[in-house]
C-alpha positions as CSV (number, residue, x, y, z in Angstrom):
1,M,-20.9,50.6,15.5
2,G,-19.0,47.9,17.6
3,A,-15.8,48.5,19.6
4,S,-15.4,52.2,18.6
5,L,-18.9,53.2,19.8
6,E,-18.8,56.3,22.1
7,V,-21.2,58.2,24.2
8,A,-20.4,61.1,21.9
9,D,-21.8,59.2,19.0
10,I,-25.2,58.8,20.7
11,F,-25.2,62.5,21.8
12,R,-24.5,63.7,18.3
13,A,-27.2,61.5,16.8
14,E,-29.9,62.0,19.4
15,G,-28.9,65.2,21.3
16,A,-30.8,67.7,19.1
17,G,-34.0,65.7,19.3
18,Y,-33.6,65.2,23.1
19,R,-33.1,68.9,23.6
20,A,-36.2,69.7,21.6
21,V,-38.3,67.3,23.6
22,Q,-36.9,68.5,26.9
23,A,-36.9,72.2,26.1
24,G,-37.2,74.2,29.3
25,H,-36.4,71.2,31.5
26,L,-32.7,71.0,31.1
27,S,-30.3,73.1,33.2
28,L,-27.7,75.3,31.6
29,T,-25.0,73.0,33.0
30,Q,-26.6,70.0,31.4
31,L,-26.8,71.7,28.1
32,K,-23.1,72.7,28.3
33,V,-22.2,69.1,29.1
34,M,-24.1,67.9,26.0
35,S,-22.5,70.4,23.8
36,A,-19.0,69.6,25.1
37,I,-19.4,65.9,24.6
38,E,-20.8,66.4,21.1
39,N,-18.0,68.7,20.1
40,C,-15.1,66.9,21.8
41,R,-12.2,66.1,19.4
42,T,-14.0,67.6,16.4
43,A,-13.3,70.7,14.3
44,A,-15.7,72.6,16.5
45,L,-12.9,72.9,19.1
46,G,-9.9,73.4,16.7
47,G,-6.8,71.4,16.7
48,H,-3.4,70.9,15.0
49,V,-1.7,69.0,12.2
50,E,1.2,66.7,13.1
51,G,3.9,65.7,10.5
52,C,6.5,63.0,10.6
53,D,10.1,64.1,10.4
54,D,11.1,60.9,8.5
55,C,8.4,59.9,6.0
56,G,6.2,63.1,5.9
57,Y,3.0,61.3,7.1
58,L,0.4,63.9,8.2
59,R,-2.1,63.4,11.1
60,V,-4.9,65.7,12.1
61,A,-5.7,65.9,15.9
62,Y,-8.7,67.8,17.3
63,N,-8.8,69.4,20.7
64,S,-10.5,67.8,23.7
65,C,-13.4,69.5,25.5
66,R,-11.8,68.8,28.9
67,N,-15.3,68.6,30.5
68,R,-15.2,66.5,33.7
69,H,-18.3,64.6,32.6
70,C,-16.8,63.6,29.2
71,P,-15.8,59.9,29.1
72,K,-12.9,60.7,26.7
73,C,-11.3,63.5,28.7
74,Q,-10.7,62.0,32.1
75,G,-7.6,59.9,31.5
76,A,-5.1,62.8,31.4
77,A,-6.8,64.6,34.3
78,A,-6.6,61.4,36.4
79,R,-2.9,60.9,35.6
80,A,-2.1,64.5,36.6
81,W,-4.1,64.2,39.8
82,L,-2.6,60.9,40.8
83,A,1.0,62.2,40.3
84,E,0.2,64.9,42.9
85,R,-1.3,62.3,45.3
86,E,1.6,59.9,45.1
87,A,3.8,62.0,47.4
88,D,1.1,61.8,50.1
89,L,1.1,58.0,50.4
90,L,2.2,56.5,53.7
91,P,3.7,53.0,54.2
92,V,0.6,51.7,55.9
93,G,-2.5,49.7,54.9
94,Y,-5.3,51.7,53.3
95,F,-9.0,51.1,53.7
96,H,-11.9,51.6,51.3
97,V,-15.0,52.9,53.1
98,V,-18.4,53.6,51.4
99,F,-21.2,55.8,52.7
100,T,-24.5,55.4,50.9
101,L,-27.8,57.3,51.2
102,P,-31.0,55.3,51.7
103,A,-33.7,55.2,49.0
104,E,-36.0,57.7,50.9
105,I,-33.3,60.4,50.6
106,V,-32.3,59.8,46.9
107,D,-35.1,61.9,45.3
108,I,-34.5,64.7,47.8
109,A,-30.9,64.7,46.8
110,W,-31.7,64.8,43.1
111,Q,-33.8,67.9,43.5
112,N,-31.2,69.6,45.8
113,K,-27.9,68.3,44.4
114,A,-25.5,71.0,45.6
115,V,-27.0,71.2,49.1
116,V,-27.5,67.5,49.8
117,Y,-24.3,66.3,48.1
118,D,-22.3,68.8,50.2
119,L,-24.2,67.5,53.3
120,L,-23.3,63.9,52.4
121,F,-19.6,64.9,52.2
122,R,-19.7,66.7,55.6
123,A,-21.7,64.1,57.5
124,A,-19.6,61.2,56.2
125,S,-16.2,62.9,56.9
126,E,-17.3,64.1,60.3
127,T,-18.5,60.6,61.2
128,M,-15.2,59.1,60.3
129,M,-13.1,61.6,62.1
130,T,-15.3,61.6,65.2
131,I,-15.3,57.9,65.7
132,A,-11.6,57.6,64.8
133,A,-10.7,60.3,67.5
134,D,-12.7,58.4,70.1
135,P,-10.2,56.7,72.5
136,R,-12.6,53.7,72.7
137,H,-11.9,53.1,69.0
138,L,-8.7,54.5,67.4
139,G,-8.0,57.6,69.4
140,A,-6.2,59.4,66.5
141,R,-6.6,62.0,63.8
142,I,-6.9,60.4,60.5
143,G,-6.7,61.5,56.8
144,I,-9.4,61.0,54.3
145,T,-9.7,61.3,50.5
146,A,-13.4,61.2,49.5
147,V,-14.9,60.9,46.1
148,L,-18.6,61.4,45.2
149,H,-20.3,59.0,42.8
150,T,-24.0,59.6,42.0
151,W,-24.7,56.5,39.8
152,G,-25.3,52.8,40.0
153,S,-24.0,50.5,37.3
154,A,-27.2,51.0,35.3
155,M,-26.8,54.8,35.5
156,T,-29.7,55.1,38.0
157,H,-29.4,57.8,40.7
158,H,-27.4,56.3,43.6
159,P,-25.4,58.9,45.5
160,H,-22.6,57.5,47.6
161,I,-19.1,58.5,48.9
162,H,-16.0,56.4,48.4
163,M,-13.3,57.0,50.9
164,I,-9.6,56.0,51.0
165,V,-8.4,56.1,54.5
166,P,-4.9,55.2,55.9
167,G,-4.9,52.5,58.5
168,G,-4.1,54.7,61.4
169,G,-3.5,58.3,62.4
170,I,-1.6,60.7,64.6
171,S,-2.4,60.5,68.3
172,L,-4.4,63.4,69.7
173,D,-1.4,64.8,71.5
174,G,0.7,64.6,68.2
175,R,3.4,62.4,69.7
176,R,3.0,59.0,68.1
177,W,1.4,57.2,65.2
178,I,-1.5,54.9,66.2
179,S,-2.0,52.0,63.8
180,S,-5.3,50.3,63.2
181,R,-5.7,46.6,63.4
182,P,-4.5,44.8,60.2
183,A,-8.0,44.1,58.8
184,F,-10.2,46.4,60.9
185,L,-10.4,50.2,60.9
186,L,-13.6,51.3,62.7
187,P,-16.9,49.6,63.6
188,V,-19.3,50.0,60.7
189,R,-22.4,49.8,62.9
190,V,-21.2,52.7,65.0
191,L,-20.3,54.6,61.9
192,G,-23.7,54.0,60.4
193,A,-25.6,55.2,63.5
194,L,-23.6,58.4,63.8
195,F,-23.8,59.1,60.0
196,R,-27.6,58.7,60.2
197,R,-27.9,61.1,63.1
198,L,-25.6,63.7,61.6
199,F,-27.2,63.6,58.2
200,L,-30.8,63.6,59.2
201,T,-30.4,66.3,61.9
202,R,-28.7,68.6,59.4
203,L,-31.1,67.8,56.6
204,I,-34.0,68.9,58.9
205,E,-32.1,72.1,59.7
206,L,-31.7,72.8,56.0
207,H,-35.5,72.3,55.5
208,D,-36.3,74.6,58.4
209,A,-34.0,77.2,56.9
210,G,-35.8,77.1,53.6
211,K,-32.7,75.8,51.7
212,L,-34.4,72.7,50.2
213,V,-36.8,72.8,47.1
214,F,-39.4,70.3,46.1
215,F,-41.3,69.9,42.9
216,G,-43.3,67.3,41.0
217,A,-44.4,64.3,42.9
218,H,-42.5,65.5,46.0
219,A,-43.9,69.0,46.1
220,D,-45.8,68.2,49.3
221,L,-42.5,67.7,51.2
222,A,-42.2,71.5,51.4
223,D,-44.6,71.2,54.3
224,Q,-42.6,70.5,57.5
225,R,-45.0,68.0,58.9
226,R,-45.1,65.9,55.7
227,F,-41.3,66.2,55.5
228,L,-40.8,64.9,59.0
229,R,-43.3,62.1,58.4
230,H,-41.4,61.1,55.2
231,L,-38.2,60.9,57.3
232,A,-39.7,59.0,60.2
233,P,-39.0,55.5,58.9
234,V,-35.5,56.5,57.9
235,W,-34.5,57.2,61.5
236,K,-35.3,53.5,62.3
237,K,-33.5,52.0,59.4
238,R,-29.9,50.8,59.7
239,W,-27.7,53.0,57.5
240,V,-25.1,50.7,56.0
241,V,-21.5,51.8,55.9
242,Y,-19.3,49.4,53.9
243,A,-15.7,48.9,54.6
244,K,-13.4,46.7,52.5
245,A,-10.2,45.0,53.6
246,P,-7.1,47.1,53.2
247,F,-5.2,47.4,50.0
248,A,-2.0,45.4,49.3
249,G,0.2,48.5,49.2
250,P,0.6,52.1,48.0
251,E,0.6,50.9,44.3
252,A,-2.7,49.2,44.8
253,V,-4.1,52.4,46.3
254,L,-3.0,54.4,43.3
255,A,-4.5,51.8,40.9
256,Y,-7.8,52.0,42.8
257,L,-7.8,55.8,42.8
258,S,-7.1,55.9,39.0
259,R,-10.3,53.9,38.5
260,Y,-12.5,55.9,40.8
261,T,-11.5,59.5,41.1
262,H,-12.3,60.7,37.5
263,R,-14.9,58.1,36.5
264,V,-18.1,59.3,34.8
265,A,-21.5,57.7,34.8
266,I,-20.6,55.3,32.0
267,S,-17.4,54.7,30.1
268,N,-17.2,54.1,26.4
269,Q,-15.8,50.6,27.0
270,R,-19.1,49.5,28.5
271,L,-21.1,50.4,25.3
272,I,-21.9,47.4,23.1
273,A,-24.2,48.7,20.3
274,Y,-26.4,51.6,19.2
275,D,-29.0,50.7,16.6
276,E,-32.8,50.8,16.0
277,T,-33.4,48.8,19.2
278,G,-31.6,51.4,21.4
279,V,-28.3,51.7,23.2
280,T,-27.0,48.4,24.6
281,F,-24.4,48.4,27.4
282,R,-22.9,46.2,30.1
283,Y,-23.7,46.7,33.7
284,K,-23.4,44.9,37.1
285,D,-26.4,43.6,39.0
286,Y,-25.1,43.6,42.6
287,R,-28.1,41.5,43.7
288,R,-26.6,38.5,41.8
289,D,-23.4,36.7,42.5
290,G,-20.8,35.1,40.3
291,P,-21.1,35.2,36.5
292,E,-24.7,36.2,36.7
293,R,-23.7,39.6,38.1
294,Q,-22.5,40.7,34.6
295,R,-25.6,41.8,32.7
296,V,-26.6,43.6,29.5
297,M,-29.2,46.3,29.2
298,T,-30.8,48.1,26.3
299,L,-32.3,51.6,26.7
300,A,-34.1,53.9,24.3
301,P,-31.6,56.6,23.2
302,H,-33.5,59.4,25.0
303,E,-33.7,57.4,28.2
304,F,-29.9,56.7,27.9
305,I,-29.3,60.4,27.6
306,R,-31.6,61.2,30.5
307,R,-29.8,58.8,32.8
308,F,-26.4,60.1,31.8
309,L,-27.5,63.7,32.5
310,L,-28.8,62.7,36.0
311,H,-25.2,62.7,37.1
312,V,-24.2,66.2,35.9
313,L,-22.9,68.0,38.9
314,P,-23.7,71.6,39.8
315,H,-21.3,74.2,38.4
316,G,-18.2,74.5,40.6
317,F,-19.1,71.5,42.8
318,H,-16.0,69.6,44.0
319,R,-16.5,65.9,43.8
320,I,-13.0,65.0,45.3
321,R,-12.3,66.3,48.8
322,H,-9.7,65.8,51.5
323,Y,-10.2,65.9,55.2
324,G,-8.2,65.5,58.4
325,L,-4.5,65.0,57.9
326,L,-5.0,65.4,54.2
327,A,-6.9,68.6,54.2
328,S,-5.1,71.0,51.9
329,S,-4.5,73.7,54.5
330,A,-2.0,71.6,56.5
331,R,-1.5,68.6,54.3
332,K,2.3,68.9,53.8
333,A,3.0,69.5,57.5
334,N,0.7,66.6,58.5
335,I,2.3,64.2,56.0
336,A,5.8,65.2,57.2
337,C,4.8,64.6,60.8
338,A,3.3,61.2,60.0
339,R,6.4,60.2,58.1
340,D,8.6,61.3,61.1
341,L,6.4,59.3,63.5
342,L,6.6,56.3,61.2
343,T,10.3,56.7,60.9
344,V,10.0,56.9,57.2
345,A,12.4,58.9,55.0
346,P,10.8,62.2,53.9
347,A,9.2,62.3,50.5
348,P,11.5,63.8,47.7
349,P,10.8,67.4,47.0
350,E,8.1,68.1,44.5
351,P,9.6,68.5,41.0
352,V,9.6,72.0,39.5
353,E,7.0,72.0,36.7
354,A,8.9,71.6,33.5
355,P,7.8,72.7,30.0
356,E,5.9,70.1,28.0
357,P,8.5,67.8,26.4
358,L,8.8,67.9,22.6
359,D,8.2,64.2,22.2
360,W,4.8,63.9,23.9
361,L,3.1,63.2,20.6
362,L,2.5,59.6,19.6
363,P,5.0,58.2,17.1
364,C,4.3,58.0,13.4
365,P,2.0,55.1,12.7
366,C,3.8,54.5,9.4
367,C,7.5,54.4,10.3
368,G,7.6,55.0,14.0
369,G,9.4,58.4,13.5
370,R,9.0,61.5,15.5
371,M,5.9,63.7,14.9
372,R,6.0,67.4,15.1
373,I,3.2,70.0,15.2
374,I,3.4,71.8,11.9
375,E,0.1,73.7,11.9
376,T,-2.6,74.8,14.4
377,F,-6.2,75.8,13.5
378,E,-8.9,77.6,15.4
379,R,-12.4,76.5,16.4
380,W,-14.7,75.5,13.5
381,M,-11.7,75.8,11.1
382,Q,-10.1,73.1,9.0
383,P,-6.4,72.5,8.4
384,R,-5.1,73.9,5.1
385,A,-4.9,71.3,2.3
386,P,-1.4,70.4,1.2
387,P,-0.2,72.3,-1.8
388,R,-0.8,70.8,-5.1
389,A,2.1,69.5,-7.1
390,P,2.8,71.9,-10.1
391,A,1.3,70.7,-13.3
392,A,3.6,69.0,-15.8
393,P,4.4,71.1,-18.8
394,G,2.4,70.2,-21.9
395,P,4.0,69.3,-25.3
396,P,5.3,72.2,-27.3
397,S,2.8,73.5,-29.8
């Protein structure tokens, strides 16, 4: 099953067995994700038949599941999202900042995904905006696009926030644009210290309010004294905030966002093989440098599915969020103000949404001609077979 191997192939082959073994231990959201990936682009979701105007070639296309966890369905969603973001880009350097939770918090986060992931967003964004507004640092209101990733390269649970931040902001009095230094946005040690304080203080508040749950090996953390004792070493650790050098321009920002915003735990391109030994895939070992960083791992199929499902987000949870100047409530006004202060021409008006063009279908693989939809069919249905040619008349009797 070489280059064409997909996560869906593994789910279709092993999903029923995994659900049987894990009966009662999978959430409804996880079960829906499994079903969506298994049915994606199959007759289960219906589809259409395309016909070539020139040579008559027929092609059957099945519908996508459009689930945000499906590796095959993120390309179109990413392109649409990026087209909307392109008008927000400013002619300044952009920084990539990463906020990561320490190991002692990871299991708490897994058992309380919606609450702790939301806290991660709030603490990280407030940290950035607070330090940026401090006159000792930047003294400006900044904009942030934040994306939640919950996985490491080997699909282990590793919650962290990726941020894209313009290199500067609008002064607190709103009269000028304040640029950051060319290769420096904000001090990462100061960011890490404030992030630690904000996150842990509010995590304890959530525990006191009874909004955290604990089970299994961590059931004892429901007791307040044990919970505080568990967090005691974390207060003393340095929380690492990572900041990369700025991008080379708006195009580089968009290229980066296209790789990160709609990524799932593992892409089909990283899969190598699925056979009796298990599922083999490529991953990066960040503890190694150079060529040694690229590694290969083989997991038992059920372990592969378990790791994939670790990263299913709670229903309705937003994994891409905007803050500060880019917050949706005042985004257009803030971007217009920033462009004015930067003496940049205003962005062109947003295009009126046009109907889907007629030539969005891929050309005919036989002659390159134009394909048209000639039939649609519903879920669990199959396209009609082409009519049979009339039988040739027999010899006269």
